[in-house]
All heavy atoms as TSV, in Angstrom:
chain	resi	resn	atom	element	x	y	z
A	1	MET	N	N	5.058	12.741	-7.402
A	1	MET	CA	C	4.948	12.945	-5.974
A	1	MET	C	C	4.210	14.253	-5.730
A	1	MET	O	O	4.472	15.249	-6.370
A	1	MET	CB	C	6.339	12.964	-5.341
A	1	MET	CG	C	6.296	13.266	-3.874
A	1	MET	SD	S	7.842	13.048	-2.957
A	1	MET	CE	C	8.982	14.056	-3.821
A	2	LEU	N	N	3.266	14.214	-4.802
A	2	LEU	CA	C	2.535	15.398	-4.359
A	2	LEU	C	C	2.863	15.631	-2.901
A	2	LEU	O	O	2.817	14.705	-2.098
A	2	LEU	CB	C	1.029	15.186	-4.525
A	2	LEU	CG	C	0.546	14.865	-5.934
A	2	LEU	CD1	C	-0.917	14.474	-5.888
A	2	LEU	CD2	C	0.766	16.031	-6.854
A	3	GLN	N	N	3.201	16.869	-2.544
A	3	GLN	CA	C	3.615	17.131	-1.173
A	3	GLN	C	C	2.914	18.354	-0.598
A	3	GLN	O	O	2.788	19.377	-1.258
A	3	GLN	CB	C	5.127	17.343	-1.112
A	3	GLN	CG	C	5.642	17.499	0.291
A	3	GLN	CD	C	7.149	17.364	0.371
A	3	GLN	OE1	O	7.795	16.962	-0.587
A	3	GLN	NE2	N	7.708	17.671	1.509
A	4	CYS	N	N	2.447	18.206	0.645
A	4	CYS	CA	C	1.904	19.300	1.440
A	4	CYS	C	C	2.852	19.498	2.618
A	4	CYS	O	O	3.881	18.854	2.706
A	4	CYS	CB	C	0.505	18.956	1.950
A	4	CYS	SG	S	-0.698	18.740	0.651
A	5	GLU	N	N	2.461	20.330	3.548
A	5	GLU	CA	C	3.324	20.600	4.695
A	5	GLU	C	C	3.641	19.339	5.492
A	5	GLU	O	O	4.779	19.100	5.871
A	5	GLU	CB	C	2.670	21.630	5.607
A	5	GLU	CG	C	3.546	22.047	6.766
A	5	GLU	CD	C	2.912	23.131	7.606
A	5	GLU	OE1	O	2.019	23.842	7.120
A	5	GLU	OE2	O	3.319	23.245	8.759
A	6	ASN	N	N	2.639	18.501	5.750
A	6	ASN	CA	C	2.829	17.323	6.603
A	6	ASN	C	C	2.669	15.990	5.889
A	6	ASN	O	O	2.924	14.947	6.487
A	6	ASN	CB	C	1.839	17.359	7.777
A	6	ASN	CG	C	2.069	18.557	8.668
A	6	ASN	OD1	O	3.199	18.881	8.995
A	6	ASN	ND2	N	1.007	19.232	9.033
A	7	THR	N	N	2.222	16.008	4.645
A	7	THR	CA	C	1.853	14.769	3.964
A	7	THR	C	C	2.452	14.712	2.563
A	7	THR	O	O	2.539	15.716	1.879
A	7	THR	CB	C	0.323	14.674	3.847
A	7	THR	OG1	O	-0.244	14.853	5.140
A	7	THR	CG2	C	-0.117	13.343	3.288
A	8	VAL	N	N	2.827	13.512	2.177
A	8	VAL	CA	C	3.356	13.275	0.828
A	8	VAL	C	C	2.584	12.114	0.211
A	8	VAL	O	O	2.330	11.108	0.868
A	8	VAL	CB	C	4.864	12.908	0.884
A	8	VAL	CG1	C	5.385	12.550	-0.490
A	8	VAL	CG2	C	5.675	14.028	1.491
A	9	LEU	N	N	2.206	12.244	-1.037
A	9	LEU	CA	C	1.689	11.128	-1.834
A	9	LEU	C	C	2.833	10.733	-2.747
A	9	LEU	O	O	3.292	11.535	-3.548
A	9	LEU	CB	C	0.470	11.535	-2.660
A	9	LEU	CG	C	-0.757	11.969	-1.893
A	9	LEU	CD1	C	-1.856	12.380	-2.886
A	9	LEU	CD2	C	-1.257	10.873	-0.989
A	10	ARG	N	N	3.284	9.496	-2.614
A	10	ARG	CA	C	4.468	9.071	-3.354
A	10	ARG	C	C	4.309	7.636	-3.837
A	10	ARG	O	O	3.472	6.893	-3.338
A	10	ARG	CB	C	5.700	9.192	-2.458
A	10	ARG	CG	C	5.611	8.321	-1.208
A	10	ARG	CD	C	6.925	8.257	-0.471
A	10	ARG	NE	N	6.831	7.531	0.789
A	10	ARG	CZ	C	6.733	6.213	0.919
A	10	ARG	NH1	N	6.708	5.438	-0.146
A	10	ARG	NH2	N	6.658	5.647	2.121
A	11	PRO	N	N	5.143	7.232	-4.793
A	11	PRO	CA	C	5.141	5.823	-5.210
A	11	PRO	C	C	5.636	4.940	-4.067
A	11	PRO	O	O	6.383	5.403	-3.201
A	11	PRO	CB	C	6.143	5.785	-6.366
A	11	PRO	CG	C	6.437	7.185	-6.718
A	11	PRO	CD	C	6.086	8.035	-5.553
A	12	TRP	N	N	5.239	3.675	-4.067
A	12	TRP	CA	C	5.718	2.761	-3.033
A	12	TRP	C	C	7.187	2.450	-3.271
A	12	TRP	O	O	7.679	2.523	-4.396
A	12	TRP	CB	C	4.876	1.489	-2.996
A	12	TRP	CG	C	5.027	0.579	-4.165
A	12	TRP	CD1	C	4.344	0.643	-5.355
A	12	TRP	CD2	C	5.910	-0.538	-4.282
A	12	TRP	NE1	N	4.754	-0.357	-6.194
A	12	TRP	CE2	C	5.725	-1.099	-5.557
A	12	TRP	CE3	C	6.848	-1.110	-3.442
A	12	TRP	CZ2	C	6.425	-2.200	-6.007
A	12	TRP	CZ3	C	7.555	-2.216	-3.882
A	12	TRP	CH2	C	7.335	-2.741	-5.152
A	13	VAL	N	N	7.851	2.142	-2.173
A	13	VAL	CA	C	9.254	1.712	-2.214
A	13	VAL	C	C	9.365	0.418	-1.414
A	13	VAL	O	O	8.462	0.050	-0.665
A	13	VAL	CB	C	10.213	2.797	-1.653
A	13	VAL	CG1	C	10.225	4.026	-2.548
A	13	VAL	CG2	C	9.845	3.170	-0.226
A	14	GLU	N	N	10.480	-0.258	-1.566
A	14	GLU	CA	C	10.680	-1.564	-0.924
A	14	GLU	C	C	10.444	-1.519	0.586
A	14	GLU	O	O	9.923	-2.462	1.161
A	14	GLU	CB	C	12.102	-2.058	-1.230
A	14	GLU	CG	C	12.288	-3.536	-1.019
A	14	GLU	CD	C	11.555	-4.377	-2.053
A	14	GLU	OE1	O	11.395	-3.949	-3.198
A	14	GLU	OE2	O	11.130	-5.492	-1.668
A	15	GLN	N	N	10.786	-0.410	1.229
A	15	GLN	CA	C	10.612	-0.292	2.682
A	15	GLN	C	C	9.138	-0.296	3.085
A	15	GLN	O	O	8.820	-0.514	4.255
A	15	GLN	CB	C	11.261	0.996	3.212
A	15	GLN	CG	C	12.758	1.024	3.097
A	15	GLN	CD	C	13.225	1.661	1.793
A	15	GLN	OE1	O	12.713	1.365	0.718
A	15	GLN	NE2	N	14.209	2.528	1.879
A	16	ASP	N	N	8.220	-0.051	2.150
A	16	ASP	CA	C	6.787	-0.050	2.449
A	16	ASP	C	C	6.194	-1.456	2.492
A	16	ASP	O	O	5.111	-1.658	3.043
A	16	ASP	CB	C	6.014	0.752	1.385
A	16	ASP	CG	C	6.391	2.215	1.357
A	16	ASP	OD1	O	6.540	2.815	2.441
A	16	ASP	OD2	O	6.523	2.769	0.239
A	17	VAL	N	N	6.880	-2.425	1.929
A	17	VAL	CA	C	6.317	-3.771	1.777
A	17	VAL	C	C	5.933	-4.411	3.111
A	17	VAL	O	O	4.829	-4.958	3.228
A	17	VAL	CB	C	7.242	-4.670	0.937
A	17	VAL	CG1	C	6.744	-6.108	0.909
A	17	VAL	CG2	C	7.351	-4.111	-0.481
A	18	PRO	N	N	6.769	-4.370	4.160
A	18	PRO	CA	C	6.354	-4.998	5.425
A	18	PRO	C	C	5.052	-4.419	5.988
A	18	PRO	O	O	4.186	-5.168	6.445
A	18	PRO	CB	C	7.535	-4.741	6.368
A	18	PRO	CG	C	8.709	-4.608	5.461
A	18	PRO	CD	C	8.167	-3.905	4.239
A	19	LEU	N	N	4.889	-3.104	5.937
A	19	LEU	CA	C	3.647	-2.503	6.427
A	19	LEU	C	C	2.466	-2.903	5.547
A	19	LEU	O	O	1.401	-3.265	6.046
A	19	LEU	CB	C	3.758	-0.977	6.478
A	19	LEU	CG	C	2.450	-0.253	6.835
A	19	LEU	CD1	C	1.945	-0.662	8.218
A	19	LEU	CD2	C	2.632	1.245	6.753
A	20	LEU	N	N	2.652	-2.868	4.241
A	20	LEU	CA	C	1.569	-3.260	3.344
A	20	LEU	C	C	1.204	-4.732	3.539
A	20	LEU	O	O	0.025	-5.095	3.471
A	20	LEU	CB	C	1.952	-2.978	1.892
A	20	LEU	CG	C	2.080	-1.496	1.555
A	20	LEU	CD1	C	2.699	-1.317	0.167
A	20	LEU	CD2	C	0.721	-0.809	1.626
A	21	GLU	N	N	2.185	-5.558	3.824
A	21	GLU	CA	C	1.903	-6.972	4.084
A	21	GLU	C	C	1.056	-7.116	5.348
A	21	GLU	O	O	0.095	-7.890	5.377
A	21	GLU	CB	C	3.207	-7.750	4.224
A	21	GLU	CG	C	3.001	-9.235	4.379
A	21	GLU	CD	C	4.307	-10.006	4.446
A	21	GLU	OE1	O	5.388	-9.426	4.231
A	21	GLU	OE2	O	4.227	-11.212	4.727
A	22	ARG	N	N	1.404	-6.350	6.395
A	22	ARG	CA	C	0.596	-6.399	7.623
A	22	ARG	C	C	-0.831	-5.931	7.350
A	22	ARG	O	O	-1.794	-6.533	7.832
A	22	ARG	CB	C	1.238	-5.550	8.724
A	22	ARG	CG	C	2.443	-6.203	9.349
A	22	ARG	CD	C	2.888	-5.527	10.630
A	22	ARG	NE	N	3.151	-4.111	10.519
A	22	ARG	CZ	C	4.314	-3.562	10.164
A	22	ARG	NH1	N	5.340	-4.334	9.858
A	22	ARG	NH2	N	4.452	-2.259	10.111
A	23	LEU	N	N	-0.987	-4.865	6.578
A	23	LEU	CA	C	-2.329	-4.367	6.261
A	23	LEU	C	C	-3.119	-5.379	5.439
A	23	LEU	O	O	-4.316	-5.570	5.660
A	23	LEU	CB	C	-2.243	-3.036	5.504
A	23	LEU	CG	C	-1.732	-1.849	6.299
A	23	LEU	CD1	C	-1.534	-0.641	5.376
A	23	LEU	CD2	C	-2.669	-1.502	7.436
A	24	ARG	N	N	-2.453	-6.034	4.488
A	24	ARG	CA	C	-3.125	-7.021	3.647
A	24	ARG	C	C	-3.482	-8.290	4.417
A	24	ARG	O	O	-4.278	-9.086	3.954
A	24	ARG	CB	C	-2.261	-7.384	2.436
A	24	ARG	CG	C	-1.918	-6.242	1.507
A	24	ARG	CD	C	-2.995	-5.871	0.570
A	24	ARG	NE	N	-3.289	-6.988	-0.318
A	24	ARG	CZ	C	-4.323	-7.033	-1.134
A	24	ARG	NH1	N	-5.168	-6.044	-1.167
A	24	ARG	NH2	N	-4.527	-8.069	-1.901
A	25	ASN	N	N	-2.880	-8.477	5.595
A	25	ASN	CA	C	-3.175	-9.637	6.428
A	25	ASN	C	C	-4.017	-9.293	7.647
A	25	ASN	O	O	-4.268	-10.158	8.483
A	25	ASN	CB	C	-1.873	-10.319	6.862
A	25	ASN	CG	C	-1.283	-11.124	5.737
A	25	ASN	OD1	O	-1.860	-12.107	5.300
A	25	ASN	ND2	N	-0.150	-10.679	5.224
A	26	ASP	N	N	-4.459	-8.070	7.765
A	26	ASP	CA	C	-5.289	-7.623	8.885
A	26	ASP	C	C	-6.738	-8.010	8.579
A	26	ASP	O	O	-7.415	-7.359	7.776
A	26	ASP	CB	C	-5.146	-6.112	9.066
A	26	ASP	CG	C	-5.902	-5.578	10.269
A	26	ASP	OD1	O	-7.041	-6.035	10.531
A	26	ASP	OD2	O	-5.373	-4.663	10.924
A	27	VAL	N	N	-7.211	-9.062	9.205
A	27	VAL	CA	C	-8.537	-9.613	8.909
A	27	VAL	C	C	-9.636	-8.579	9.175
A	27	VAL	O	O	-10.564	-8.428	8.376
A	27	VAL	CB	C	-8.790	-10.902	9.725
A	27	VAL	CG1	C	-10.212	-11.394	9.559
A	27	VAL	CG2	C	-7.790	-11.978	9.315
A	28	GLU	N	N	-9.552	-7.871	10.291
A	28	GLU	CA	C	-10.573	-6.866	10.627
A	28	GLU	C	C	-10.603	-5.746	9.588
A	28	GLU	O	O	-11.676	-5.325	9.147
A	28	GLU	CB	C	-10.291	-6.289	12.012
A	28	GLU	CG	C	-11.392	-5.381	12.518
A	28	GLU	CD	C	-11.144	-4.933	13.942
A	28	GLU	OE1	O	-10.775	-5.768	14.789
A	28	GLU	OE2	O	-11.324	-3.727	14.189
A	29	LEU	N	N	-9.443	-5.260	9.180
A	29	LEU	CA	C	-9.384	-4.219	8.154
A	29	LEU	C	C	-9.953	-4.722	6.835
A	29	LEU	O	O	-10.738	-4.020	6.184
A	29	LEU	CB	C	-7.937	-3.751	7.965
A	29	LEU	CG	C	-7.702	-2.764	6.823
A	29	LEU	CD1	C	-8.466	-1.461	7.050
A	29	LEU	CD2	C	-6.216	-2.505	6.649
A	30	GLN	N	N	-9.574	-5.919	6.435
A	30	GLN	CA	C	-10.065	-6.472	5.174
A	30	GLN	C	C	-11.586	-6.627	5.189
A	30	GLN	O	O	-12.262	-6.372	4.198
A	30	GLN	CB	C	-9.386	-7.807	4.870
A	30	GLN	CG	C	-7.893	-7.684	4.624
A	30	GLN	CD	C	-7.561	-6.763	3.467
A	30	GLN	OE1	O	-8.119	-6.865	2.388
A	30	GLN	NE2	N	-6.646	-5.846	3.706
A	31	ALA	N	N	-12.137	-7.002	6.339
A	31	ALA	CA	C	-13.591	-7.125	6.456
A	31	ALA	C	C	-14.253	-5.753	6.310
A	31	ALA	O	O	-15.292	-5.632	5.660
A	31	ALA	CB	C	-13.966	-7.756	7.794
A	32	MET	N	N	-13.648	-4.708	6.893
A	32	MET	CA	C	-14.205	-3.353	6.760
A	32	MET	C	C	-14.148	-2.863	5.318
A	32	MET	O	O	-14.996	-2.083	4.886
A	32	MET	CB	C	-13.458	-2.372	7.664
A	32	MET	CG	C	-13.823	-2.504	9.124
A	32	MET	SD	S	-13.149	-1.171	10.137
A	32	MET	CE	C	-11.423	-1.572	10.145
A	33	LEU	N	N	-13.148	-3.330	4.573
A	33	LEU	CA	C	-13.018	-2.944	3.169
A	33	LEU	C	C	-13.866	-3.826	2.255
A	33	LEU	O	O	-13.817	-3.683	1.048
A	33	LEU	CB	C	-11.544	-3.022	2.746
A	33	LEU	CG	C	-10.618	-2.030	3.437
A	33	LEU	CD1	C	-9.169	-2.338	3.086
A	33	LEU	CD2	C	-10.976	-0.604	3.073
A	34	MET	N	N	-14.620	-4.722	2.877
A	34	MET	CA	C	-15.510	-5.640	2.179
A	34	MET	C	C	-14.766	-6.522	1.172
A	34	MET	O	O	-15.212	-6.766	0.069
A	34	MET	CB	C	-16.657	-4.885	1.507
A	34	MET	CG	C	-17.521	-4.174	2.519
A	34	MET	SD	S	-19.066	-3.478	1.935
A	34	MET	CE	C	-18.579	-2.414	0.625
A	35	THR	N	N	-13.580	-6.979	1.579
A	35	THR	CA	C	-12.836	-7.938	0.777
A	35	THR	C	C	-12.799	-9.253	1.529
A	35	THR	O	O	-13.040	-9.299	2.730
A	35	THR	CB	C	-11.393	-7.467	0.520
A	35	THR	OG1	O	-10.706	-7.384	1.767
A	35	THR	CG2	C	-11.355	-6.129	-0.168
A	36	GLN	N	N	-12.514	-10.291	0.831
A	36	GLN	CA	C	-12.422	-11.600	1.469
A	36	GLN	C	C	-11.034	-11.761	2.066
A	36	GLN	O	O	-10.040	-11.810	1.330
A	36	GLN	CB	C	-12.677	-12.709	0.450
A	36	GLN	CG	C	-12.579	-14.061	1.060
A	36	GLN	CD	C	-13.622	-14.981	0.529
A	36	GLN	OE1	O	-14.298	-14.663	-0.419
A	36	GLN	NE2	N	-13.742	-16.118	1.144
A	37	PRO	N	N	-10.934	-11.793	3.397
A	37	PRO	CA	C	-9.620	-11.958	4.021
A	37	PRO	C	C	-8.982	-13.284	3.614
A	37	PRO	O	O	-9.645	-14.308	3.563
A	37	PRO	CB	C	-9.920	-11.946	5.517
A	37	PRO	CG	C	-11.246	-11.303	5.644
A	37	PRO	CD	C	-11.988	-11.655	4.392
A	38	ARG	N	N	-7.706	-13.237	3.291
A	38	ARG	CA	C	-6.952	-14.440	2.963
A	38	ARG	C	C	-5.483	-14.161	3.221
A	38	ARG	O	O	-5.059	-13.006	3.230
A	38	ARG	CB	C	-7.185	-14.859	1.522
A	38	ARG	CG	C	-6.797	-13.799	0.534
A	38	ARG	CD	C	-7.143	-14.216	-0.855
A	38	ARG	NE	N	-6.836	-13.110	-1.754
A	38	ARG	CZ	C	-7.049	-13.133	-3.028
A	38	ARG	NH1	N	-7.591	-14.189	-3.580
A	38	ARG	NH2	N	-6.753	-12.110	-3.775
A	39	PRO	N	N	-4.704	-15.185	3.439
A	39	PRO	CA	C	-3.278	-14.986	3.722
A	39	PRO	C	C	-2.563	-14.311	2.545
A	39	PRO	O	O	-2.838	-14.628	1.387
A	39	PRO	CB	C	-2.740	-16.393	3.926
A	39	PRO	CG	C	-3.927	-17.236	4.205
A	39	PRO	CD	C	-5.078	-16.588	3.495
A	40	ASN	N	N	-1.698	-13.375	2.861
A	40	ASN	CA	C	-0.926	-12.677	1.841
A	40	ASN	C	C	0.546	-12.727	2.217
A	40	ASN	O	O	0.975	-12.066	3.161
A	40	ASN	CB	C	-1.374	-11.214	1.733
A	40	ASN	CG	C	-2.682	-11.079	1.012
A	40	ASN	OD1	O	-2.720	-11.095	-0.202
A	40	ASN	ND2	N	-3.763	-10.944	1.757
A	41	SER	N	N	1.320	-13.483	1.464
A	41	SER	CA	C	2.768	-13.559	1.673
A	41	SER	C	C	3.412	-12.292	1.116
A	41	SER	O	O	2.777	-11.512	0.397
A	41	SER	CB	C	3.341	-14.771	0.946
A	41	SER	OG	O	3.164	-14.597	-0.456
A	42	GLU	N	N	4.673	-12.102	1.426
A	42	GLU	CA	C	5.394	-10.959	0.849
A	42	GLU	C	C	5.347	-11.027	-0.674
A	42	GLU	O	O	5.147	-10.013	-1.340
A	42	GLU	CB	C	6.842	-10.944	1.343
A	42	GLU	CG	C	7.624	-9.780	0.779
A	42	GLU	CD	C	9.053	-9.730	1.274
A	42	GLU	OE1	O	9.343	-10.280	2.340
A	42	GLU	OE2	O	9.878	-9.111	0.581
A	43	GLN	N	N	5.539	-12.207	-1.233
A	43	GLN	CA	C	5.510	-12.364	-2.693
A	43	GLN	C	C	4.146	-11.975	-3.257
A	43	GLN	O	O	4.063	-11.302	-4.282
A	43	GLN	CB	C	5.861	-13.806	-3.092
A	43	GLN	CG	C	5.896	-14.012	-4.591
A	43	GLN	CD	C	6.920	-13.132	-5.281
A	43	GLN	OE1	O	8.014	-12.909	-4.769
A	43	GLN	NE2	N	6.568	-12.613	-6.438
A	44	ARG	N	N	3.102	-12.379	-2.588
A	44	ARG	CA	C	1.751	-12.042	-3.043
A	44	ARG	C	C	1.512	-10.530	-2.981
A	44	ARG	O	O	0.888	-9.954	-3.867
A	44	ARG	CB	C	0.725	-12.789	-2.213
A	44	ARG	CG	C	-0.655	-12.709	-2.747
A	44	ARG	CD	C	-1.558	-13.621	-1.931
A	44	ARG	NE	N	-2.872	-13.550	-2.481
A	44	ARG	CZ	C	-3.638	-14.576	-2.708
A	44	ARG	NH1	N	-3.219	-15.778	-2.407
A	44	ARG	NH2	N	-4.834	-14.426	-3.203
A	45	VAL	N	N	2.023	-9.877	-1.937
A	45	VAL	CA	C	1.896	-8.423	-1.813
A	45	VAL	C	C	2.675	-7.740	-2.933
A	45	VAL	O	O	2.191	-6.780	-3.548
A	45	VAL	CB	C	2.361	-7.939	-0.423
A	45	VAL	CG1	C	2.442	-6.423	-0.363
A	45	VAL	CG2	C	1.421	-8.469	0.651
A	46	LEU	N	N	3.869	-8.240	-3.253
A	46	LEU	CA	C	4.656	-7.666	-4.347
A	46	LEU	C	C	3.932	-7.815	-5.679
A	46	LEU	O	O	3.944	-6.896	-6.510
A	46	LEU	CB	C	6.042	-8.300	-4.396
A	46	LEU	CG	C	6.983	-7.911	-3.258
A	46	LEU	CD1	C	8.223	-8.806	-3.250
A	46	LEU	CD2	C	7.360	-6.443	-3.341
A	47	GLU	N	N	3.287	-8.940	-5.889
A	47	GLU	CA	C	2.498	-9.142	-7.117
A	47	GLU	C	C	1.327	-8.177	-7.163
A	47	GLU	O	O	1.017	-7.601	-8.208
A	47	GLU	CB	C	2.020	-10.585	-7.199
A	47	GLU	CG	C	3.145	-11.568	-7.439
A	47	GLU	CD	C	2.732	-13.014	-7.222
A	47	GLU	OE1	O	1.541	-13.290	-6.933
A	47	GLU	OE2	O	3.622	-13.895	-7.328
A	48	TRP	N	N	0.652	-7.986	-6.021
A	48	TRP	CA	C	-0.461	-7.035	-5.921
A	48	TRP	C	C	0.021	-5.629	-6.235
A	48	TRP	O	O	-0.622	-4.895	-6.993
A	48	TRP	CB	C	-1.074	-7.134	-4.527
A	48	TRP	CG	C	-2.104	-6.120	-4.198
A	48	TRP	CD1	C	-3.405	-6.086	-4.638
A	48	TRP	CD2	C	-1.948	-4.970	-3.357
A	48	TRP	NE1	N	-4.053	-4.996	-4.113
A	48	TRP	CE2	C	-3.182	-4.294	-3.316
A	48	TRP	CE3	C	-0.887	-4.466	-2.621
A	48	TRP	CZ2	C	-3.381	-3.135	-2.586
A	48	TRP	CZ3	C	-1.085	-3.320	-1.891
A	48	TRP	CH2	C	-2.312	-2.660	-1.874
A	49	LEU	N	N	1.170	-5.240	-5.660
A	49	LEU	CA	C	1.733	-3.915	-5.922
A	49	LEU	C	C	2.059	-3.735	-7.406
A	49	LEU	O	O	1.796	-2.681	-7.984
A	49	LEU	CB	C	2.987	-3.689	-5.081
A	49	LEU	CG	C	2.753	-3.416	-3.610
A	49	LEU	CD1	C	4.058	-3.536	-2.830
A	49	LEU	CD2	C	2.116	-2.059	-3.401
A	50	ALA	N	N	2.625	-4.751	-8.023
A	50	ALA	CA	C	2.956	-4.673	-9.452
A	50	ALA	C	C	1.691	-4.479	-10.284
A	50	ALA	O	O	1.654	-3.650	-11.198
A	50	ALA	CB	C	3.707	-5.926	-9.892
A	51	THR	N	N	0.643	-5.216	-9.949
A	51	THR	CA	C	-0.628	-5.089	-10.676
A	51	THR	C	C	-1.201	-3.684	-10.524
A	51	THR	O	O	-1.622	-3.070	-11.505
A	51	THR	CB	C	-1.642	-6.121	-10.151
A	51	THR	OG1	O	-1.116	-7.428	-10.366
A	51	THR	CG2	C	-2.970	-5.992	-10.858
A	52	LYS	N	N	-1.209	-3.170	-9.296
A	52	LYS	CA	C	-1.752	-1.830	-9.052
A	52	LYS	C	C	-0.907	-0.750	-9.719
A	52	LYS	O	O	-1.421	0.213	-10.271
A	52	LYS	CB	C	-1.847	-1.546	-7.548
A	52	LYS	CG	C	-2.860	-2.399	-6.830
A	52	LYS	CD	C	-4.236	-2.107	-7.352
A	52	LYS	CE	C	-5.294	-2.902	-6.620
A	52	LYS	NZ	N	-6.599	-2.788	-7.245
A	53	THR	N	N	0.412	-0.905	-9.665
A	53	THR	CA	C	1.323	0.092	-10.220
A	53	THR	C	C	1.240	0.143	-11.743
A	53	THR	O	O	1.327	1.221	-12.333
A	53	THR	CB	C	2.765	-0.225	-9.785
A	53	THR	OG1	O	2.819	-0.254	-8.358
A	53	THR	CG2	C	3.743	0.817	-10.284
A	54	GLU	N	N	1.058	-1.001	-12.375
A	54	GLU	CA	C	1.064	-1.075	-13.829
A	54	GLU	C	C	-0.301	-0.827	-14.458
A	54	GLU	O	O	-0.399	-0.690	-15.681
A	54	GLU	CB	C	1.597	-2.436	-14.269
A	54	GLU	CG	C	3.047	-2.651	-13.857
A	54	GLU	CD	C	3.493	-4.085	-13.988
A	54	GLU	OE1	O	2.701	-4.933	-14.467
A	54	GLU	OE2	O	4.640	-4.371	-13.599
A	55	ALA	N	N	-1.347	-0.741	-13.667
A	55	ALA	CA	C	-2.701	-0.568	-14.208
A	55	ALA	C	C	-2.828	0.768	-14.932
A	55	ALA	O	O	-2.365	1.804	-14.444
A	55	ALA	CB	C	-3.727	-0.658	-13.085
A	56	ASP	N	N	-3.456	0.735	-16.086
A	56	ASP	CA	C	-3.679	1.950	-16.873
A	56	ASP	C	C	-4.893	2.739	-16.401
A	56	ASP	O	O	-5.053	3.896	-16.766
A	56	ASP	CB	C	-3.878	1.596	-18.349
A	56	ASP	CG	C	-2.597	1.065	-18.980
A	56	ASP	OD1	O	-1.497	1.424	-18.524
A	56	ASP	OD2	O	-2.715	0.298	-19.949
A	57	ASP	N	N	-5.740	2.115	-15.610
A	57	ASP	CA	C	-7.008	2.745	-15.245
A	57	ASP	C	C	-7.040	3.245	-13.799
A	57	ASP	O	O	-8.108	3.427	-13.229
A	57	ASP	CB	C	-8.160	1.773	-15.470
A	57	ASP	CG	C	-8.041	0.519	-14.616
A	57	ASP	OD1	O	-6.968	0.283	-14.042
A	57	ASP	OD2	O	-9.036	-0.217	-14.534
A	58	GLY	N	N	-5.877	3.498	-13.211
A	58	GLY	CA	C	-5.869	3.980	-11.840
A	58	GLY	C	C	-4.505	4.485	-11.425
A	58	GLY	O	O	-3.540	4.425	-12.187
A	59	LEU	N	N	-4.447	4.999	-10.227
A	59	LEU	CA	C	-3.200	5.481	-9.636
A	59	LEU	C	C	-3.020	4.818	-8.279
A	59	LEU	O	O	-3.991	4.538	-7.591
A	59	LEU	CB	C	-3.247	7.001	-9.442
A	59	LEU	CG	C	-3.422	7.838	-10.698
A	59	LEU	CD1	C	-3.681	9.292	-10.329
A	59	LEU	CD2	C	-2.201	7.730	-11.589
A	60	PHE	N	N	-1.787	4.588	-7.899
A	60	PHE	CA	C	-1.501	3.970	-6.608
A	60	PHE	C	C	-0.428	4.803	-5.920
A	60	PHE	O	O	0.689	4.944	-6.429
A	60	PHE	CB	C	-1.009	2.534	-6.797
A	60	PHE	CG	C	-0.844	1.795	-5.499
A	60	PHE	CD1	C	-1.900	1.094	-4.952
A	60	PHE	CD2	C	0.371	1.809	-4.824
A	60	PHE	CE1	C	-1.751	0.414	-3.746
A	60	PHE	CE2	C	0.528	1.138	-3.633
A	60	PHE	CZ	C	-0.536	0.441	-3.088
A	61	PHE	N	N	-0.783	5.385	-4.782
A	61	PHE	CA	C	0.147	6.193	-4.008
A	61	PHE	C	C	0.236	5.670	-2.582
A	61	PHE	O	O	-0.713	5.097	-2.064
A	61	PHE	CB	C	-0.320	7.652	-3.916
A	61	PHE	CG	C	-0.223	8.416	-5.195
A	61	PHE	CD1	C	-1.358	8.736	-5.909
A	61	PHE	CD2	C	1.006	8.846	-5.679
A	61	PHE	CE1	C	-1.282	9.464	-7.087
A	61	PHE	CE2	C	1.088	9.567	-6.850
A	61	PHE	CZ	C	-0.053	9.880	-7.554
A	62	ILE	N	N	1.365	5.934	-1.952
A	62	ILE	CA	C	1.547	5.737	-0.525
A	62	ILE	C	C	1.358	7.106	0.113
A	62	ILE	O	O	1.928	8.095	-0.352
A	62	ILE	CB	C	2.966	5.204	-0.203
A	62	ILE	CG1	C	3.183	3.838	-0.826
A	62	ILE	CG2	C	3.217	5.190	1.301
A	62	ILE	CD1	C	2.327	2.728	-0.260
A	63	ILE	N	N	0.569	7.177	1.179
A	63	ILE	CA	C	0.404	8.408	1.931
A	63	ILE	C	C	1.418	8.355	3.064
A	63	ILE	O	O	1.385	7.418	3.866
A	63	ILE	CB	C	-1.018	8.542	2.506
A	63	ILE	CG1	C	-2.038	8.484	1.381
A	63	ILE	CG2	C	-1.144	9.825	3.315
A	63	ILE	CD1	C	-3.472	8.351	1.867
A	64	SER	N	N	2.329	9.317	3.115
A	64	SER	CA	C	3.359	9.273	4.148
A	64	SER	C	C	3.593	10.634	4.782
A	64	SER	O	O	3.199	11.666	4.237
A	64	SER	CB	C	4.673	8.740	3.574
A	64	SER	OG	O	5.229	9.638	2.656
A	65	ASP	N	N	4.217	10.596	5.927
A	65	ASP	CA	C	4.609	11.807	6.644
A	65	ASP	C	C	5.742	12.480	5.875
A	65	ASP	O	O	6.712	11.816	5.505
A	65	ASP	CB	C	5.048	11.423	8.055
A	65	ASP	CG	C	5.437	12.620	8.886
A	65	ASP	OD1	O	6.581	13.078	8.741
A	65	ASP	OD2	O	4.602	13.091	9.669
A	66	SER	N	N	5.637	13.772	5.626
A	66	SER	CA	C	6.644	14.460	4.816
A	66	SER	C	C	8.015	14.534	5.513
A	66	SER	O	O	9.034	14.640	4.843
A	66	SER	CB	C	6.171	15.853	4.441
A	66	SER	OG	O	5.973	16.645	5.587
A	67	LYS	N	N	8.038	14.460	6.822
A	67	LYS	CA	C	9.314	14.557	7.543
A	67	LYS	C	C	9.994	13.205	7.711
A	67	LYS	O	O	11.203	13.089	7.570
A	67	LYS	CB	C	9.085	15.218	8.901
A	67	LYS	CG	C	8.703	16.689	8.776
A	67	LYS	CD	C	8.358	17.287	10.117
A	67	LYS	CE	C	7.907	18.722	10.009
A	67	LYS	NZ	N	6.752	18.961	9.179
A	68	THR	N	N	9.225	12.162	8.024
A	68	THR	CA	C	9.821	10.857	8.308
A	68	THR	C	C	9.733	9.875	7.137
A	68	THR	O	O	10.474	8.895	7.099
A	68	THR	CB	C	9.134	10.196	9.517
A	68	THR	OG1	O	7.784	9.893	9.166
A	68	THR	CG2	C	9.195	11.093	10.735
A	69	GLY	N	N	8.805	10.090	6.222
A	69	GLY	CA	C	8.591	9.147	5.134
A	69	GLY	C	C	7.738	7.960	5.513
A	69	GLY	O	O	7.438	7.114	4.682
A	70	ASN	N	N	7.379	7.852	6.793
A	70	ASN	CA	C	6.550	6.735	7.267
A	70	ASN	C	C	5.105	6.928	6.872
A	70	ASN	O	O	4.619	8.019	6.790
A	70	ASN	CB	C	6.648	6.599	8.786
A	70	ASN	CG	C	8.043	6.212	9.231
A	70	ASN	OD1	O	8.780	5.592	8.486
A	70	ASN	ND2	N	8.414	6.601	10.427
């Protein structure tokens, strides 16, 4: 975990899944990220998180407010 006055970089937790699911299903956002928009169930998001978390060639952090955790 990395922390500044207002921001924390932290591992994802179960409470992050609903927001990540909404982001993964946001067609406009996905188009801006140049990915092919497609439906993402909670299970699919959990599989995506597992793949990102276990990858040896990268890091995956949640950017959150240091006071609220959101």
